[in-house]
C-alpha positions, 0 to 999 in steps of 0.5 A: 796032641802036644801042649804048645805052651809047655816049651814057653813055660820051659823057655830056656830049660835044656834039661829034662824030656819032651814028648813027640807031641810037645815037640811037634805041636810046638814046631808045627804051630811055629811053622804056621805062624811064620807062614802067616807072617810071610804072606803080607811080605809076599803079597805086597812085595815089600821086603820091609815086611820081612822084618816080621817073620825075622823077629818071630824066628829070633824070638823062638830060637832059644825055646826051639833049641830047648824043646829039641834038646829035651826031645833028644833026651826023651829018646836017651840021646844027648842034646849034642846030636843037634850038631848032626844037622851040619852034616851035608845032605843026611844030617837034617834028615837024621835029626828029623828021624831022631825027633820022630822016634819013640821016647825011652820007656820009663826013666832014663839019665835025663829024667822020668818019662814025661808021659807018665809023670 
């Protein structure tokens, strides 16, 4: 299992590599936190409570992008592959596939393999 705190330690570090475990642990924990923050807004029907998850999403934009770029680096791809999400229908799915692929064994142009470091 990945390390949820690693992306926070590398808050705005877009260099290096991130393992699948690091990326997916960070992503799934943030999804669970967001769902928990939405529950009071949905349960009470008060739209003012939408501010809680909105603030949370704003707080995790930079670390989320940084860990995504590092995840792409792990498979030997540029962080520019993020922009594939703007391709209608298939872009988001393709980025999902890229995050699921195994990383490059050994070192690549973005650094050493984080599993062996």
